[in-house]
Residue frames relative to the residue before (quaternion, step in Angstrom):
aa qw qx qy qz dx dy dz
M 1.0000 0.0000 0.0000 0.0000 0.00 0.00 0.00
A 0.3716 -0.7366 0.5018 0.2598 3.67 -0.76 0.84
T 0.0633 -0.7945 0.6030 0.0346 3.65 -1.01 0.70
A 0.2685 -0.7400 0.5830 0.2011 3.47 -1.00 0.75
Q 0.4288 -0.7286 0.4914 0.2095 3.67 -0.94 1.16
A 0.4304 -0.7090 0.5138 0.2195 3.46 -0.90 0.99
Q 0.0981 -0.7699 0.6295 0.0364 3.51 -1.27 0.75
V 0.3359 -0.7225 0.5378 0.2756 3.45 -1.07 0.53
W 0.1024 -0.8471 0.5196 -0.0442 3.50 -0.35 1.42
S 0.5251 -0.6180 0.4817 0.3323 3.59 -1.08 0.46
R 0.6161 -0.5498 0.3234 0.4621 3.66 -0.97 0.36
A 0.6457 0.5352 -0.3216 0.4395 3.65 1.17 -0.71
E 0.6693 0.4945 -0.3043 0.4636 3.56 1.23 -0.60
V 0.5594 0.5839 -0.3379 0.4816 3.55 1.33 -0.46
W 0.7226 0.4000 -0.2624 0.4990 3.56 0.86 -0.89
R 0.7035 0.4245 -0.3380 0.4590 3.69 0.76 -0.65
R 0.7467 0.4359 -0.2571 0.4317 3.59 0.73 -0.95
K 0.8126 0.3323 -0.0993 0.4684 3.57 0.79 -1.07
L 0.7776 0.3176 -0.1839 0.5106 3.68 1.19 -0.35
L 0.7312 0.3672 -0.2559 0.5148 3.63 0.81 -0.81
Y 0.0977 -0.8337 0.5344 0.0989 3.70 0.93 -0.63
P 0.0326 -0.8418 0.5352 0.0632 3.57 0.79 0.81
G 0.6962 0.5098 -0.2743 0.4245 3.61 0.86 -0.95
H 0.6862 0.4397 -0.2446 0.5254 3.56 1.39 -0.19
T 0.7416 0.4207 -0.2620 0.4521 3.50 0.91 -1.08
L 0.6371 0.5705 -0.3391 0.3920 3.58 0.89 -0.91
P 0.6777 0.4751 -0.3576 0.4326 3.65 0.61 -0.77
T 0.6945 0.4687 -0.3114 0.4483 3.62 0.74 -1.00
V 0.6247 0.4743 -0.3678 0.4994 3.75 1.07 -0.41
A 0.7078 0.4839 -0.2843 0.4291 3.61 0.73 -1.19
A 0.6319 0.6117 -0.3517 0.3206 3.62 0.73 -0.70
P 0.7044 0.3900 -0.3034 0.5095 3.62 0.85 -0.78
V 0.5942 0.5894 -0.3655 0.4074 3.55 1.08 -0.48
L 0.6092 0.5451 -0.2916 0.4967 3.47 1.15 -1.03
V 0.6706 0.5180 -0.2809 0.4505 3.58 0.77 -1.03
A 0.7205 0.4461 -0.2574 0.4643 3.51 0.98 -0.86
C 0.5661 0.5486 -0.3641 0.4960 3.55 1.26 -0.27
G 0.6392 0.5521 -0.3338 0.4186 3.47 0.86 -0.91
L 0.7081 0.4285 -0.2819 0.4853 3.57 0.91 -1.00
A 0.5881 0.5722 -0.3664 0.4387 3.59 1.16 -0.62
V 0.6267 0.5082 -0.3377 0.4847 3.64 1.04 -0.79
Q 0.6545 0.5311 -0.3381 0.4187 3.69 0.85 -0.81
H 0.7069 0.4358 -0.2007 0.5196 3.51 1.26 -0.92
H 0.4426 -0.7137 0.4485 0.3059 3.61 1.16 0.01
V 0.5844 0.5745 -0.3950 0.4152 3.60 0.97 0.77
F 0.3017 0.7723 -0.5148 0.2179 3.48 1.27 0.22
S 0.0293 0.7711 -0.6327 0.0654 3.51 -1.17 0.96
A 0.2999 -0.8177 0.4313 0.2354 3.63 -0.16 1.25
V 0.6176 0.5383 -0.3917 0.4188 3.72 0.89 -0.79
P 0.7374 0.4178 -0.3365 0.4105 3.69 0.43 -0.80
A 0.5996 0.5807 -0.3274 0.4429 3.46 1.40 -0.70
C 0.6778 0.4764 -0.2790 0.4857 3.64 1.08 -0.94
L 0.6368 0.5056 -0.3420 0.4711 3.55 1.15 -0.58
A 0.6492 0.5255 -0.3164 0.4497 3.54 0.96 -0.59
L 0.6060 0.5215 -0.3233 0.5063 3.50 1.28 -0.57
A 0.6424 0.4943 -0.3248 0.4873 3.57 0.88 -1.01
A 0.7032 0.4943 -0.2963 0.4164 3.67 0.74 -0.89
G 0.6365 0.5329 -0.3043 0.4673 3.49 1.17 -0.74
W 0.6879 0.5085 -0.2705 0.4416 3.47 1.05 -0.95
L 0.6368 0.5348 -0.2975 0.4690 3.46 1.16 -0.62
I 0.6409 0.5196 -0.2755 0.4932 3.47 1.26 -0.74
Q 0.6375 0.4845 -0.3279 0.5014 3.52 1.11 -0.71
V 0.6399 0.5058 -0.3394 0.4684 3.60 0.82 -0.85
G 0.6318 0.5372 -0.3437 0.4407 3.60 0.90 -0.70
G 0.6371 0.5432 -0.2698 0.4755 3.45 1.09 -0.71
V 0.6889 0.4550 -0.2888 0.4847 3.57 0.99 -0.94
L 0.6425 0.5039 -0.3587 0.4524 3.52 1.04 -0.79
T 0.6538 0.5401 -0.3171 0.4245 3.65 1.02 -0.70
D 0.6029 0.5570 -0.3087 0.4807 3.46 1.27 -0.56
N 0.6495 0.5144 -0.2761 0.4871 3.49 0.99 -1.01
H 0.6707 0.5143 -0.3022 0.4409 3.57 1.05 -0.98
Q 0.6493 0.5267 -0.3013 0.4585 3.50 1.03 -0.87
N 0.6719 0.5202 -0.2909 0.4396 3.56 1.01 -0.94
L 0.6586 0.4684 -0.2941 0.5102 3.64 1.13 -0.80
V 0.6271 0.5104 -0.3877 0.4427 3.64 0.99 -0.54
H 0.7970 0.3378 -0.1392 0.4810 3.51 0.69 -1.24
E 0.7550 0.2424 -0.1587 0.5883 3.70 1.28 -0.10
P 0.0881 -0.8586 0.5041 0.0304 3.42 0.42 1.18
E 0.7338 0.3100 -0.2228 0.5619 3.56 1.13 -0.46
D 0.0961 0.8357 -0.5373 0.0603 3.58 1.08 0.73
R 0.3097 -0.7221 0.5960 0.1658 3.59 -0.87 1.29
E 0.6104 0.5456 -0.4186 0.3931 3.62 0.81 -0.47
H 0.8033 0.2121 -0.0740 0.5516 3.72 0.75 -0.85
P 0.0285 -0.8517 0.5230 -0.0175 3.61 0.73 1.03
E 0.5550 0.5783 -0.3605 0.4770 3.73 1.31 -0.72
L 0.7251 0.4232 -0.3157 0.4421 3.65 0.64 -0.77
V 0.6429 0.4853 -0.3491 0.4788 3.57 0.99 -0.66
Q 0.6646 0.4507 -0.3703 0.4669 3.70 0.88 -0.50
A 0.6120 0.5462 -0.3791 0.4284 3.58 1.14 -0.67
L 0.6143 0.5642 -0.3363 0.4373 3.68 1.10 -0.74
R 0.6565 0.5423 -0.2506 0.4605 3.45 1.19 -1.03
L 0.7120 0.4256 -0.2219 0.5125 3.64 1.05 -0.89
G 0.5176 -0.6556 0.4271 0.3461 3.61 1.19 -0.24
T 0.4663 0.6800 -0.4306 0.3670 3.58 1.17 -0.01
L 0.7538 0.1118 -0.0807 0.6425 3.62 1.31 -0.25
S 0.0329 -0.7815 0.6230 -0.0043 3.50 -1.28 0.65
L 0.5584 -0.6414 0.4017 0.3398 3.46 -1.08 0.80
R 0.5873 0.5600 -0.3716 0.4510 3.56 1.18 -0.39
S 0.6399 0.4954 -0.3130 0.4971 3.68 1.15 -0.63
L 0.5740 0.5650 -0.3537 0.4755 3.57 1.20 -0.59
K 0.6934 0.4644 -0.2906 0.4680 3.56 0.77 -1.22
A 0.6279 0.5124 -0.3604 0.4619 3.75 0.96 -0.66
A 0.6606 0.4926 -0.3210 0.4668 3.67 0.81 -0.85
I 0.6525 0.4889 -0.3385 0.4698 3.66 0.94 -0.82
A 0.6755 0.4246 -0.3482 0.4921 3.73 0.76 -0.67
A 0.5970 0.5535 -0.3771 0.4416 3.71 0.91 -0.61
C 0.6856 0.4852 -0.3094 0.4458 3.58 0.84 -0.91
Y 0.7431 0.3779 -0.3005 0.4633 3.56 0.76 -0.77
L 0.5908 0.5586 -0.3866 0.4353 3.62 1.18 -0.23
L 0.6458 0.5296 -0.2851 0.4703 3.48 1.09 -0.84
A 0.6533 0.4973 -0.3108 0.4788 3.58 1.19 -0.80
L 0.6106 0.5241 -0.3340 0.4909 3.56 1.06 -0.48
L 0.6727 0.4690 -0.3324 0.4658 3.57 0.83 -0.87
I 0.5943 0.5535 -0.3286 0.4822 3.62 1.15 -0.47
G 0.6885 0.4828 -0.2679 0.4702 3.33 1.10 -1.01
C 0.4578 0.6367 -0.4480 0.4294 3.68 1.28 -0.17
Y 0.6969 0.4897 -0.2791 0.4435 3.49 0.61 -1.18
L 0.7283 0.4911 -0.2423 0.4120 3.53 0.87 -1.14
L 0.5421 0.5477 -0.3693 0.5194 3.52 1.49 -0.52
Y 0.6158 0.5010 -0.3608 0.4895 3.72 0.80 -0.82
V 0.7226 0.4738 -0.3048 0.4005 3.65 0.66 -0.94
A 0.8395 0.2552 -0.0107 0.4796 3.50 0.78 -1.30
G 0.6147 -0.6210 0.3686 0.3173 3.51 1.09 -0.26
T 0.7146 -0.4826 0.2658 0.4311 3.77 -1.07 0.17
F 0.5132 0.6353 -0.4554 0.3544 3.62 1.00 -0.19
V 0.6506 0.5322 -0.3073 0.4461 3.39 1.14 -0.97
L 0.5536 0.5531 -0.3581 0.5092 3.73 1.22 -0.75
W 0.6954 0.4760 -0.3209 0.4323 3.69 0.51 -0.76
I 0.6173 0.5286 -0.3211 0.4863 3.58 1.09 -0.93
G 0.7362 0.4731 -0.2725 0.4000 3.56 0.69 -1.08
L 0.6312 0.4767 -0.3285 0.5161 3.61 1.08 -0.78
A 0.6505 0.4912 -0.3742 0.4423 3.64 0.73 -0.67
S 0.6804 0.4693 -0.3038 0.4739 3.64 0.87 -0.87
I 0.6022 0.4980 -0.3831 0.4925 3.76 0.97 -0.50
A 0.6897 0.4918 -0.3182 0.4256 3.56 0.75 -0.90
A 0.6617 0.5070 -0.2979 0.4651 3.56 1.07 -0.79
S 0.6122 0.5370 -0.3329 0.4754 3.56 1.19 -0.66
W 0.6757 0.4721 -0.2819 0.4911 3.53 0.82 -0.87
A 0.7341 0.4872 -0.2441 0.4053 3.60 0.70 -1.02
Y 0.4521 0.7135 -0.4048 0.3502 3.49 1.41 -0.23
S 0.8517 0.1205 0.0465 0.5078 3.43 1.11 -1.11
A 0.6710 0.4876 -0.1912 0.5249 3.37 1.67 -0.12
G 0.6338 0.5410 -0.3292 0.4441 3.73 -1.02 0.00
P 0.6798 -0.4834 0.3538 0.4232 3.60 -1.33 0.16
R 0.8091 0.1059 -0.0750 0.5732 3.66 0.84 -0.54
P 0.2466 -0.8262 0.4993 0.0851 3.56 0.09 1.29
I 0.4144 -0.7417 0.4172 0.3226 3.60 -0.49 0.80
G 0.6023 0.5530 -0.3795 0.4329 3.59 1.20 -0.63
R 0.6723 0.4816 -0.3550 0.4359 3.68 0.94 -0.63
L 0.6890 0.5286 -0.2715 0.4149 3.59 1.11 -0.51
G 0.5004 -0.6583 0.4332 0.3586 3.67 1.42 -0.03
L 0.6043 0.5615 -0.3821 0.4165 3.59 1.04 0.48
A 0.3689 0.7571 -0.4641 0.2744 3.57 1.30 0.53
D 0.5879 0.6052 -0.3604 0.3976 3.48 1.13 -0.80
P 0.6929 0.4060 -0.3069 0.5108 3.83 0.66 -0.67
L 0.6019 0.5440 -0.3671 0.4551 3.60 1.01 -0.52
F 0.7206 0.4216 -0.2921 0.4667 3.54 0.83 -0.81
F 0.5917 0.5754 -0.3700 0.4265 3.50 1.06 -0.56
V 0.6777 0.5097 -0.2534 0.4655 3.49 0.90 -1.11
F 0.8049 0.3831 -0.1821 0.4149 3.55 0.47 -1.26
F 0.6814 0.4468 -0.2589 0.5187 3.58 1.05 -0.85
G 0.7444 0.3655 -0.2393 0.5050 3.58 0.98 -0.56
I 0.8070 0.2871 -0.1966 0.4772 3.66 -0.07 -1.22
V 0.7139 0.4989 -0.2874 0.3985 3.60 0.58 -1.13
S 0.6949 0.5040 -0.2452 0.4505 3.42 0.97 -1.12
V 0.6120 0.5303 -0.3324 0.4834 3.68 1.02 -0.65
V 0.6899 0.5184 -0.2669 0.4290 3.39 0.81 -1.41
G 0.6975 0.4891 -0.2606 0.4542 3.61 0.91 -1.07
A 0.7108 0.4184 -0.3289 0.4599 3.64 0.80 -0.83
Y 0.5350 0.5440 -0.4170 0.4940 3.83 1.33 -0.38
Y 0.7314 0.5255 -0.2586 0.3493 3.48 0.56 -1.19
V 0.6355 0.5448 -0.3251 0.4400 3.57 1.05 -0.60
Q 0.6429 0.4969 -0.2589 0.5222 3.49 1.45 -0.56
A 0.7536 0.4176 -0.2241 0.4555 3.51 0.80 -0.96
A 0.5914 0.6432 -0.3886 0.2925 3.67 0.84 -0.86
P 0.5739 0.5879 -0.3694 0.4343 3.66 1.00 -0.89
T 0.7472 0.4213 -0.2672 0.4390 3.55 0.58 -1.05
L 0.6091 0.5150 -0.3537 0.4885 3.65 1.29 -0.20
G 0.4771 -0.7200 0.4106 0.2922 3.58 1.14 -0.12
G 0.4703 -0.6924 0.3847 0.3891 3.57 1.38 0.36
A 0.1906 0.8021 -0.5411 0.1659 3.53 0.94 0.89
P 0.5671 -0.6251 0.4230 0.3298 3.59 -0.82 0.91
G 0.8321 0.1589 -0.1328 0.5145 3.49 -0.80 1.00
S 0.4574 0.7393 -0.4270 0.2486 3.49 1.25 -0.08
W 0.5035 0.6626 -0.3853 0.3988 3.55 1.27 -0.32
L 0.5796 0.6207 -0.3244 0.4167 3.57 1.24 -0.73
A 0.6963 0.4700 -0.2928 0.4567 3.54 0.94 -1.01
I 0.7909 0.3614 -0.1991 0.4520 3.65 0.98 -0.46
S 0.5124 0.7022 -0.3727 0.3248 3.43 1.42 0.29
A 0.5407 0.6899 -0.3837 0.2905 3.52 0.97 -0.66
L 0.6987 0.4669 -0.2478 0.4821 3.57 0.72 -1.18
P 0.6974 0.4431 -0.3104 0.4700 3.64 0.73 -0.71
C 0.6283 0.5166 -0.3468 0.4670 3.59 1.04 -0.56
A 0.5594 0.5884 -0.3043 0.4982 3.56 1.22 -0.70
L 0.7724 0.3903 -0.2187 0.4508 3.51 0.55 -1.22
G 0.6618 0.5109 -0.3496 0.4227 3.46 1.19 -0.38
L 0.4145 0.6964 -0.4666 0.3543 3.67 1.28 0.12
P 0.7377 0.3829 -0.2899 0.4744 3.73 0.49 -1.05
I 0.6183 0.5275 -0.3568 0.4605 3.61 1.06 -0.58
G 0.6160 0.4704 -0.3571 0.5213 3.70 0.98 -0.58
A 0.6461 0.5414 -0.3626 0.3975 3.62 0.79 -0.88
L 0.7159 0.4775 -0.2060 0.4659 3.61 0.83 -1.09
T 0.6048 0.5543 -0.3146 0.4774 3.50 1.28 -0.63
T 0.6590 0.5109 -0.2492 0.4925 3.54 1.06 -1.05
N 0.6179 0.5682 -0.3384 0.4252 3.50 1.09 -0.54
I 0.6142 0.4868 -0.3838 0.4884 3.57 1.18 -0.46
L 0.6454 0.4548 -0.4182 0.4492 3.63 0.88 -0.50
I 0.5748 0.5865 -0.3994 0.4075 3.60 0.97 -0.64
V 0.6096 0.5510 -0.3346 0.4614 3.58 0.95 -0.96
D 0.6886 0.4892 -0.2674 0.4637 3.52 0.72 -1.29
D 0.6864 0.5069 -0.3041 0.4236 3.66 0.91 -0.82
I 0.5877 0.5432 -0.3166 0.5092 3.63 1.29 -0.70
R 0.6555 0.5413 -0.2870 0.4415 3.54 0.80 -1.15
D 0.8305 0.3496 -0.0987 0.4223 3.45 0.78 -1.34
R 0.3302 0.8074 -0.4637 0.1553 3.61 1.45 -0.08
E 0.6929 0.4703 -0.3505 0.4193 3.66 0.75 -0.91
F 0.6575 0.4776 -0.3624 0.4563 3.59 0.97 -0.64
D 0.6553 0.5361 -0.3205 0.4249 3.49 0.93 -0.71
A 0.6265 0.5491 -0.3178 0.4528 3.45 1.10 -0.66
L 0.6300 0.5049 -0.3157 0.4984 3.55 1.21 -0.69
K 0.6594 0.5109 -0.2697 0.4811 3.58 1.01 -0.75
G 0.4909 -0.6528 0.4766 0.3251 3.62 1.08 -0.29
K 0.4152 0.6772 -0.4803 0.3719 3.69 1.35 0.42
R 0.1599 -0.8267 0.5276 0.1126 3.59 -0.70 0.94
T 0.0042 -0.8159 0.5715 -0.0876 3.49 0.88 1.13
V 0.7026 -0.4656 0.3617 0.3984 3.44 -1.50 0.45
A 0.6655 0.5232 -0.2806 0.4524 3.61 0.89 -0.84
V 0.6841 0.4475 -0.2994 0.4921 3.55 1.07 -0.69
R 0.6882 0.4799 -0.2991 0.4545 3.68 0.95 -0.91
F 0.8480 0.2151 -0.0669 0.4797 3.68 0.91 -0.82
G 0.5815 -0.6140 0.3448 0.4074 3.52 1.43 0.03
A 0.6346 -0.5558 0.3923 0.3667 3.40 -1.36 0.40
R 0.5668 0.5913 -0.3934 0.4176 3.69 1.08 -0.52
W 0.6107 0.5287 -0.3159 0.4977 3.63 1.05 -0.90
S 0.6782 0.4855 -0.2967 0.4651 3.64 0.69 -1.06
R 0.7092 0.4494 -0.3225 0.4372 3.58 0.74 -0.71
A 0.5769 0.5495 -0.3590 0.4861 3.56 1.26 -0.48
E 0.6267 0.5387 -0.3199 0.4634 3.57 1.06 -0.74
F 0.6353 0.5431 -0.3121 0.4518 3.46 0.93 -1.04
M 0.6944 0.4852 -0.2938 0.4429 3.57 0.88 -1.04
A 0.6526 0.4886 -0.3427 0.4668 3.63 0.92 -0.81
L 0.6044 0.5477 -0.3489 0.4615 3.69 0.90 -0.66
L 0.6525 0.5489 -0.2929 0.4327 3.50 0.99 -1.12
V 0.6900 0.4728 -0.2784 0.4721 3.45 1.00 -1.11
L 0.5737 0.5301 -0.3908 0.4870 3.71 1.01 -0.56
A 0.6571 0.5658 -0.3231 0.3792 3.61 0.78 -0.72
Y 0.7287 0.4759 -0.1512 0.4687 3.28 1.20 -1.08
I 0.6412 0.4557 -0.3084 0.5349 3.52 1.24 -0.68
A 0.5805 0.6120 -0.4221 0.3321 3.77 0.87 -0.59
P 0.6255 0.5349 -0.3840 0.4185 3.69 0.72 -0.58
L 0.6257 0.5503 -0.3143 0.4549 3.63 1.10 -0.84
W 0.6322 0.5042 -0.3147 0.4971 3.61 1.22 -0.87
F 0.6203 0.5446 -0.3632 0.4322 3.70 0.91 -0.87
W 0.6762 0.5445 -0.2450 0.4316 3.48 1.05 -0.94
L 0.8091 0.3527 -0.1500 0.4455 3.36 0.66 -1.06
A 0.7722 0.3314 -0.1497 0.5211 3.54 1.25 -0.63
L 0.7740 0.3990 -0.1744 0.4597 3.60 0.88 -0.73
G 0.5662 -0.6645 0.3721 0.3153 3.65 1.22 0.22
F 0.4581 0.6024 -0.5139 0.4040 3.58 1.03 0.45
G 0.5733 -0.6141 0.4572 0.2919 3.43 -1.46 0.56
A 0.7576 -0.4117 0.2836 0.4197 3.50 -1.23 0.02
W 0.5889 0.6278 -0.3402 0.3785 3.48 1.44 -0.69
I 0.5092 0.6474 -0.4217 0.3792 3.51 1.34 -0.29
L 0.6471 0.5315 -0.3366 0.4306 3.56 1.21 -0.37
L 0.2995 0.7824 -0.4827 0.2551 3.54 1.23 0.16
P 0.6083 0.5445 -0.3911 0.4249 3.87 0.86 -0.83
W 0.5612 0.5866 -0.4419 0.3816 3.71 0.91 -0.40
L 0.5514 0.6096 -0.4348 0.3677 3.59 1.05 -0.29
T 0.6250 0.5289 -0.3157 0.4797 3.63 1.37 -0.33
L 0.3621 0.7852 -0.4485 0.2260 3.53 1.12 -0.07
P 0.6360 0.5436 -0.3249 0.4410 3.56 1.02 -1.02
F 0.6782 0.5255 -0.2494 0.4491 3.41 1.08 -0.95
A 0.5930 0.5461 -0.3037 0.5078 3.63 1.22 -0.84
V 0.6909 0.4656 -0.3243 0.4480 3.52 0.74 -0.86
T 0.6561 0.4604 -0.3647 0.4739 3.75 0.78 -0.65
T 0.6463 0.5074 -0.3367 0.4599 3.65 0.99 -0.85
A 0.6029 0.5188 -0.3394 0.5022 3.72 1.04 -0.71
R 0.6842 0.5007 -0.3259 0.4182 3.63 0.71 -0.85
A 0.6627 0.4709 -0.3267 0.4820 3.51 1.03 -0.74
V 0.5716 0.5840 -0.3587 0.4512 3.70 1.11 -0.69
L 0.7354 0.4826 -0.1770 0.4415 3.54 0.91 -1.14
T 0.7939 0.3047 -0.1715 0.4975 3.59 1.11 -0.76
L 0.6898 0.4521 -0.3183 0.4675 3.62 0.96 -0.41
D 0.1513 -0.8273 0.5406 0.0218 3.46 -1.12 0.94
R 0.6159 0.5591 -0.3508 0.4302 3.58 1.15 -0.70
Y 0.6023 -0.5625 0.4273 0.3719 3.60 -1.26 0.55
E 0.6529 0.5110 -0.3200 0.4585 3.49 0.85 -0.97
A 0.6728 0.5241 -0.3074 0.4221 3.65 0.79 -0.84
L 0.7583 0.4271 -0.1923 0.4535 3.47 1.06 -0.88
V 0.4297 0.6737 -0.4678 0.3778 3.61 1.37 -0.11
P 0.7378 0.4168 -0.3193 0.4242 3.79 0.56 -0.67
V 0.5373 0.6322 -0.3985 0.3909 3.57 1.31 -0.42
T 0.5966 0.5756 -0.3939 0.3971 3.79 0.92 -0.63
P 0.6915 0.4455 -0.3069 0.4788 3.63 0.76 -0.95
R 0.6285 0.5659 -0.3149 0.4309 3.51 1.05 -0.76
A 0.6261 0.5018 -0.2933 0.5198 3.53 1.13 -0.81
G 0.6159 0.5478 -0.3282 0.4613 3.68 1.11 -0.60
R 0.6714 0.4640 -0.3039 0.4914 3.52 0.95 -0.99
L 0.6170 0.5824 -0.3299 0.4139 3.64 1.02 -0.55
L 0.5833 0.5858 -0.2544 0.5019 3.32 1.33 -0.92
L 0.6999 0.4643 -0.2588 0.4770 3.58 0.77 -1.42
G 0.6877 0.4840 -0.3195 0.4367 3.66 0.74 -0.83
Y 0.6738 0.4588 -0.3139 0.4869 3.61 0.91 -0.68
A 0.6324 0.5057 -0.3739 0.4523 3.66 0.96 -0.63
A 0.6474 0.5511 -0.3104 0.4254 3.60 1.03 -0.89
L 0.6753 0.4656 -0.2701 0.5042 3.53 1.07 -0.86
L 0.6494 0.4992 -0.3168 0.4784 3.57 0.97 -0.68
A 0.5630 0.5706 -0.3392 0.4923 3.64 1.23 -0.66
I 0.6966 0.4962 -0.2728 0.4406 3.52 0.84 -0.98
G 0.6704 0.5183 -0.2631 0.4613 3.44 1.07 -1.00
A 0.6406 0.4949 -0.3148 0.4955 3.62 1.17 -0.75
A 0.6442 0.5238 -0.3419 0.4402 3.73 0.93 -0.69
L 0.7081 0.5073 -0.2988 0.3898 3.61 0.85 -0.91
P 0.5523 -0.6472 0.3989 0.3419 3.49 -0.87 0.82
S 0.4839 -0.6594 0.4727 0.3280 3.59 -1.08 0.60
């Protein structure tokens, strides 16, 4: 049975290393915004302020979800063997459930405040994206039937971190030029949706790494993740299928969607993708898989940056 070793951390370390996860949360939020900005540059609708605000709101929503997940774990698993540092922080008083709840509320409230400006800039479609994202973030680990415990998190991540995030970040830039015409988002959503597919695939792969790593802990907690329900072999097959999707997608963008050959730039990350995949396929111990999560995050960010460049350059 894998066990995580407890360490005595300061309050700042607890929040940065175990709650905010900047090496994990920032790449997954930045990737879709980068891609949306690349497409916006090509379409001459790039706008830095809405893009940055979309990034900030997305990060706040994701951090709110991470904090909610940790809060639920500590409430329902007070002796959580997966996160002994958090259990110890609660005992030492460097962390409290009350402070976690306050931070969750602050994240969602700040995201809504940013959304008010984006609503003014881009219209009600942004409001629905924001509310749906907050609901998905919270429902992942909270509520009567948390999505993460039912093994349904993979499609949730794929849709929201990929398609929805790219469409939303693109729309807040493009909508002002469309004059807020009713239904105008339908006319501009096809390409952002397509570009969101590989981003969703690589983001979901980060979750899959975590599920493979944590499957013994999750089984004890009653979480029916894909790795728990069907085994690590199935999760590794899913990881590879999504990786193949991510690297086939640029070819489709080039041959069928009118992008230039620059859209193939993400293929430069293939060596890094191969080494990451090898680690996922061969490593099994909890401690060995811990570094693979940030590695998968860096792969996502590098892929997204190159995809953004390829989307921005003329065909």
